[in-house]
C-alpha positions as CSV (number, residue, x, y, z in Angstrom):
1,M,4.5,-24.2,-33.2
2,N,1.3,-24.1,-31.1
3,R,1.5,-21.0,-29.0
4,Y,-0.7,-22.6,-26.3
5,S,1.3,-25.9,-26.2
6,R,2.6,-25.4,-22.6
7,Q,-0.8,-24.5,-21.4
8,Q,-2.3,-27.5,-23.0
9,L,0.3,-29.7,-21.3
10,F,-1.2,-28.7,-18.0
11,A,-3.5,-31.7,-17.5
12,P,-6.6,-30.0,-16.1
13,I,-6.8,-27.9,-19.3
14,G,-5.4,-30.1,-22.1
15,E,-6.4,-29.7,-25.7
16,K,-10.1,-29.9,-25.0
17,G,-9.9,-27.2,-22.4
18,Q,-8.0,-25.0,-24.7
19,Q,-10.7,-25.3,-27.3
20,C,-13.3,-24.3,-24.6
21,I,-11.2,-21.3,-23.7
22,R,-11.1,-20.2,-27.3
23,K,-14.9,-20.0,-27.4
24,K,-15.3,-17.9,-24.2
25,H,-16.1,-14.2,-23.7
26,V,-14.7,-12.4,-20.6
27,L,-15.9,-8.9,-19.5
28,I,-13.3,-6.9,-17.5
29,I,-14.6,-3.9,-15.6
30,G,-11.7,-1.5,-15.1
31,A,-8.4,-1.3,-17.0
32,G,-6.1,-0.1,-14.2
33,A,-3.5,-2.4,-12.4
34,L,-5.9,-5.3,-12.0
35,G,-7.7,-4.9,-15.3
36,A,-4.6,-4.5,-17.4
37,A,-2.9,-7.5,-15.9
38,N,-6.1,-9.7,-16.1
39,A,-6.6,-8.7,-19.7
40,E,-3.0,-9.5,-20.7
41,T,-3.0,-12.9,-18.9
42,L,-6.3,-13.9,-20.5
43,V,-5.4,-12.7,-24.0
44,R,-2.1,-14.6,-23.8
45,A,-4.2,-17.6,-22.6
46,G,-6.2,-17.5,-25.8
47,V,-9.7,-16.5,-24.6
48,G,-11.9,-15.9,-27.6
49,K,-13.1,-12.4,-26.7
50,V,-12.2,-9.9,-24.0
51,T,-14.3,-6.8,-23.5
52,I,-12.7,-4.0,-21.4
53,V,-14.7,-1.2,-19.9
54,D,-12.8,1.8,-18.3
55,R,-13.6,5.5,-17.8
56,D,-10.0,6.7,-17.2
57,Y,-6.9,7.6,-19.2
58,V,-3.2,6.7,-18.7
59,E,-1.3,8.9,-16.3
60,W,2.4,8.8,-15.3
61,S,1.6,7.6,-11.8
62,N,0.0,4.4,-13.3
63,L,3.2,3.2,-14.9
64,Q,4.8,1.8,-11.7
65,R,2.2,-1.0,-11.5
66,Q,0.1,-1.0,-14.6
67,Q,2.5,-3.0,-16.8
68,L,0.6,-3.0,-20.0
69,Y,1.0,0.7,-20.5
70,T,4.0,2.8,-21.7
71,E,5.3,6.3,-21.3
72,D,4.0,7.1,-24.8
73,D,0.4,6.2,-23.6
74,A,0.8,8.6,-20.7
75,A,2.2,11.4,-22.8
76,K,-0.7,11.1,-25.2
77,Q,-3.3,10.8,-22.4
78,L,-4.8,7.8,-24.1
79,P,-7.9,6.2,-22.6
80,K,-6.8,3.0,-20.8
81,A,-9.3,0.9,-22.8
82,I,-7.9,2.2,-26.1
83,A,-4.2,1.8,-25.0
84,A,-4.9,-1.7,-23.7
85,F,-6.6,-2.6,-27.0
86,A,-3.5,-1.6,-29.0
87,H,-1.1,-3.5,-26.8
88,L,-3.3,-6.6,-26.5
89,Q,-3.8,-6.9,-30.3
90,A,0.0,-6.8,-30.7
91,I,0.3,-9.6,-28.1
92,N,-2.4,-11.9,-29.7
93,H,-4.2,-10.8,-32.8
94,D,-6.4,-14.0,-32.7
95,V,-8.3,-12.7,-29.7
96,V,-11.1,-10.3,-30.2
97,V,-10.6,-7.3,-27.9
98,E,-13.4,-4.8,-27.5
99,P,-12.5,-1.5,-25.8
100,I,-15.2,0.6,-24.3
101,V,-14.4,4.0,-22.9
102,A,-17.3,4.6,-20.5
103,D,-18.2,4.9,-16.9
104,A,-19.4,1.5,-15.8
105,D,-22.7,2.6,-14.4
106,A,-25.9,0.6,-14.2
107,R,-27.2,1.4,-17.7
108,V,-23.8,0.6,-19.4
109,L,-23.3,-2.7,-17.6
110,D,-26.9,-3.9,-17.9
111,R,-26.8,-3.2,-21.6
112,L,-23.4,-4.8,-22.1
113,V,-24.2,-8.0,-20.2
114,A,-27.7,-8.4,-21.8
115,R,-26.2,-7.9,-25.3
116,G,-22.8,-9.6,-25.0
117,R,-23.7,-12.4,-22.6
118,P,-20.1,-12.9,-21.3
119,D,-19.2,-16.2,-19.7
120,V,-17.6,-14.5,-16.7
121,I,-17.1,-10.9,-15.4
122,I,-13.9,-9.8,-13.7
123,D,-14.0,-7.0,-11.2
124,S,-10.9,-4.8,-11.7
125,T,-12.4,-1.6,-10.4
126,D,-11.5,0.4,-7.2
127,N,-15.0,1.6,-6.8
128,F,-17.4,-0.2,-4.4
129,D,-20.5,1.3,-6.0
130,V,-19.5,-0.2,-9.3
131,R,-18.9,-3.6,-7.6
132,M,-22.4,-3.6,-6.3
133,I,-23.6,-2.9,-9.9
134,I,-21.5,-5.8,-11.1
135,N,-23.0,-7.9,-8.4
136,D,-26.6,-7.2,-9.3
137,V,-26.1,-7.5,-13.1
138,S,-24.4,-10.8,-12.5
139,Q,-27.4,-12.1,-10.5
140,K,-29.9,-10.7,-13.0
141,Y,-28.3,-12.4,-16.0
142,D,-26.9,-15.5,-14.2
143,V,-23.2,-14.7,-15.1
144,P,-20.4,-15.6,-12.6
145,W,-18.1,-12.8,-11.5
146,I,-14.8,-12.6,-9.7
147,Y,-14.2,-10.0,-7.0
148,G,-10.7,-8.6,-6.6
149,A,-9.1,-5.8,-4.6
150,C,-5.7,-4.8,-3.4
151,V,-3.9,-2.0,-1.7
152,G,-0.5,-1.7,-0.1
153,S,0.6,-5.4,0.1
154,Y,-2.9,-6.7,0.9
155,G,-5.3,-8.3,-1.5
156,L,-8.7,-10.1,-1.7
157,S,-10.4,-12.3,-4.2
158,Y,-13.7,-14.2,-4.3
159,V,-15.7,-16.0,-6.9
160,I,-19.5,-15.4,-7.0
161,I,-21.7,-18.0,-8.7
162,P,-25.3,-16.8,-9.1
163,N,-27.8,-19.1,-7.2
164,E,-25.0,-21.0,-5.6
165,T,-22.6,-18.8,-3.5
166,P,-23.3,-15.8,-1.3
167,C,-23.2,-12.6,-3.4
168,L,-21.2,-9.5,-2.4
169,R,-24.2,-7.9,-0.7
170,C,-24.6,-11.0,1.5
171,L,-21.0,-10.5,2.7
172,L,-21.2,-6.8,3.5
173,E,-22.2,-7.0,7.1
174,E,-20.0,-10.1,7.9
175,V,-16.7,-9.7,6.1
176,P,-14.4,-6.6,6.2
177,L,-14.2,-6.1,2.4
178,G,-13.7,-2.3,2.6
179,I,-10.1,-1.4,2.2
180,A,-8.2,1.9,1.6
181,T,-7.3,3.0,-1.9
182,C,-3.9,2.9,-3.5
183,D,-4.0,6.8,-3.8
184,I,-4.0,6.9,0.1
185,A,-2.1,3.8,1.2
186,G,0.0,3.1,-1.9
187,I,0.4,-0.2,-3.7
188,I,3.2,-2.6,-4.6
189,S,3.0,-4.5,-7.9
190,P,3.4,-8.0,-6.4
191,A,0.1,-7.5,-4.5
192,V,-1.6,-6.7,-7.8
193,H,-0.3,-9.8,-9.5
194,M,-1.2,-12.0,-6.6
195,V,-4.8,-10.9,-6.9
196,V,-4.6,-11.3,-10.7
197,A,-3.2,-14.8,-10.3
198,H,-6.2,-15.8,-8.3
199,Q,-8.7,-14.1,-10.6
200,T,-7.4,-15.4,-13.8
201,A,-7.0,-19.0,-12.5
202,E,-10.6,-19.0,-11.4
203,A,-11.7,-17.4,-14.8
204,L,-9.9,-20.2,-16.7
205,K,-11.7,-22.8,-14.5
206,I,-15.0,-21.2,-15.4
207,C,-14.1,-21.2,-19.1
208,I,-13.4,-25.0,-19.0
209,H,-16.3,-25.8,-16.6
210,A,-13.9,-26.9,-13.8
211,P,-14.9,-26.5,-10.1
212,V,-13.9,-23.1,-8.7
213,N,-12.6,-22.2,-5.3
214,R,-15.6,-21.0,-3.3
215,K,-13.7,-19.5,-0.4
216,L,-12.8,-15.9,0.1
217,V,-9.0,-15.5,-0.3
218,S,-7.1,-12.8,1.5
219,F,-3.4,-12.2,1.8
220,D,-0.6,-9.8,2.8
221,I,2.3,-10.6,0.5
222,W,4.7,-8.3,2.4
223,H,4.2,-10.1,5.7
224,G,3.7,-13.6,4.3
225,Q,0.1,-14.0,5.5
226,Y,-2.5,-16.0,3.6
227,R,-6.0,-17.0,4.5
228,M,-9.0,-18.8,2.9
229,I,-12.4,-18.1,4.6
230,D,-15.4,-20.3,4.1
231,V,-18.3,-17.9,3.6
232,Q,-21.0,-20.2,2.3
233,K,-23.2,-19.9,5.4
234,L,-23.5,-16.2,4.8
235,K,-25.9,-16.6,1.9
236,K,-29.1,-14.8,2.8
237,D,-32.6,-15.8,1.6
238,D,-33.8,-12.2,2.0
239,C,-30.9,-10.6,0.1
240,P,-32.4,-8.1,-2.5
241,S,-29.6,-9.1,-5.0
242,C,-29.6,-12.9,-4.8
243,G,-32.4,-13.9,-2.4
244,K,-35.9,-15.3,-3.1
245,T,-37.4,-11.8,-3.8
246,R,-34.9,-9.8,-5.9
247,T,-35.1,-6.1,-6.6
248,Y,-31.4,-5.5,-7.8
249,P,-31.1,-2.2,-5.9
250,A,-27.8,-1.3,-7.5
251,L,-29.4,-1.3,-11.0
252,Q,-31.9,1.5,-10.1
253,Y,-30.7,4.8,-11.6
254,E,-32.1,8.3,-12.1
255,N,-32.0,10.3,-15.2
256,E,-30.0,13.3,-13.9
257,T,-26.5,14.7,-14.1
258,K,-24.3,13.0,-11.6
259,F,-21.4,14.6,-9.7
260,A,-19.1,12.3,-7.8
261,V,-15.7,12.4,-6.1
262,L,-13.5,9.7,-7.5
263,C,-12.3,7.2,-5.0
264,G,-9.0,8.2,-3.4
265,R,-8.4,11.0,-5.9
266,E,-8.7,14.8,-5.7
267,T,-11.0,14.6,-8.7
268,V,-14.7,15.1,-9.4
269,Q,-16.4,13.3,-12.2
270,I,-19.4,14.8,-13.9
271,R,-21.7,12.4,-15.8
272,P,-24.4,14.2,-17.9
273,A,-27.9,12.8,-17.7
274,Q,-28.0,12.2,-21.5
275,R,-24.9,10.6,-23.1
276,R,-23.9,12.5,-26.3
277,E,-20.9,12.8,-28.5
278,R,-19.1,16.0,-27.5
279,E,-18.7,18.5,-30.3
280,W,-15.0,19.2,-30.1
281,T,-14.8,22.1,-32.6
282,A,-17.3,24.3,-30.8
283,L,-15.9,23.6,-27.4
284,I,-12.3,24.2,-28.4
285,S,-13.2,27.4,-30.2
286,F,-15.1,28.6,-27.1
287,L,-12.1,27.9,-24.8
288,Q,-9.6,29.4,-27.2
289,Q,-11.6,32.6,-27.3
290,K,-11.1,32.8,-23.6
291,G,-7.3,32.4,-24.1
292,I,-7.3,28.8,-22.7
293,Q,-4.8,26.3,-24.2
294,V,-6.4,22.9,-25.1
295,V,-4.6,19.6,-25.6
296,Q,-6.6,17.1,-27.6
297,N,-6.6,13.5,-29.0
298,D,-9.3,11.4,-30.7
299,Y,-10.9,10.5,-27.3
300,L,-10.6,13.5,-25.0
301,C,-9.4,17.0,-24.6
302,S,-7.9,18.7,-21.6
303,F,-7.3,22.2,-20.4
304,T,-6.4,24.0,-17.2
305,V,-8.2,27.0,-15.6
306,D,-7.9,28.5,-12.2
307,G,-5.5,25.8,-11.1
308,R,-8.0,23.1,-12.0
309,R,-7.4,20.6,-14.9
310,F,-10.4,19.6,-16.9
311,V,-10.5,16.4,-18.9
312,V,-13.5,16.1,-21.3
313,F,-14.3,12.7,-22.8
314,S,-16.1,12.2,-26.1
315,D,-19.1,10.7,-24.4
316,G,-19.7,13.9,-22.5
317,R,-18.1,12.9,-19.1
318,V,-15.8,15.4,-17.4
319,F,-13.1,15.0,-14.8
320,I,-12.1,18.1,-12.9
321,H,-8.8,17.4,-11.2
322,G,-7.6,19.4,-8.2
323,T,-10.7,19.5,-6.1
324,N,-12.9,17.2,-3.9
325,D,-15.5,20.0,-3.6
326,I,-18.6,19.0,-5.6
327,Q,-20.1,22.5,-5.3
328,E,-16.9,24.1,-6.7
329,A,-16.9,21.4,-9.5
330,K,-20.5,22.2,-10.4
331,K,-19.7,25.9,-10.6
332,L,-16.7,25.3,-12.9
333,Y,-18.6,22.8,-15.0
334,Y,-21.5,25.1,-15.8
335,Q,-19.2,28.0,-16.2
336,Y,-17.1,26.4,-18.9
337,L,-19.0,23.4,-20.2
338,G,-22.6,23.5,-19.1
């Protein structure tokens, strides 16, 4: 039995469209609620390759809406990209799934898109800075991307086609894209899946070279509100991302250690200037000599000191949970890990 038979019966796709889908590569940035659902839908649809980039790990608070993950993933503190890979391979082993545990910064995304040349990028992050990086790398390499965001019962989606539609930077001064985070305002699962429905439908259109919806979609699923906004007139000739003279400002980065408060979370992330594989044995020995208990898996280790929980990833990144104070985080980082 052809596993895609029902999808092929849908006239706009058909057998020819399914063959096109099988040859495509989708890059998903973020493996939280939007990312996990986007990945599962596209893997079930038979996309040839799905690359998933995420910096985080599975926590218990994720399980209410991030339906790809399990209690076992949370108990093991598995990185989301790794947990997603395991579940997606069990769903459809014919699809190539590439998990990347990394912070989606300018260097990472520039290299990934230049090397992998995806056919479409799906935004599944909750970080506006990362979205601006996606926006610029999309314009630089002429790859369409699909913006998506949701919080509470509200959601947004918009398809950006380089050289044709306004980019995200064009919209910033005209359209209220900034919304609260789910850590502050909460989130219900139906809002997640409504955004994902729009994102994956447009991704499939791109995969089969069908016309996409060029209007910005917004909705409040709790209150039954739905709007489509024509934003084509907002494209700016002087936009530094998609205009006539492009500088791609979000792709400029400095070679220094970065300290940043994670959006909507009482957590500071530290990203070392030079990426390196962390030497677990020496680190764990150092911590144990100080009487600190360490929990470890193949991808990260965690420990708690002074009421602050550290999570150290194999690429050198560190989360310090329990504080929004960057100065405190710096002191703790250099005291225990610097």
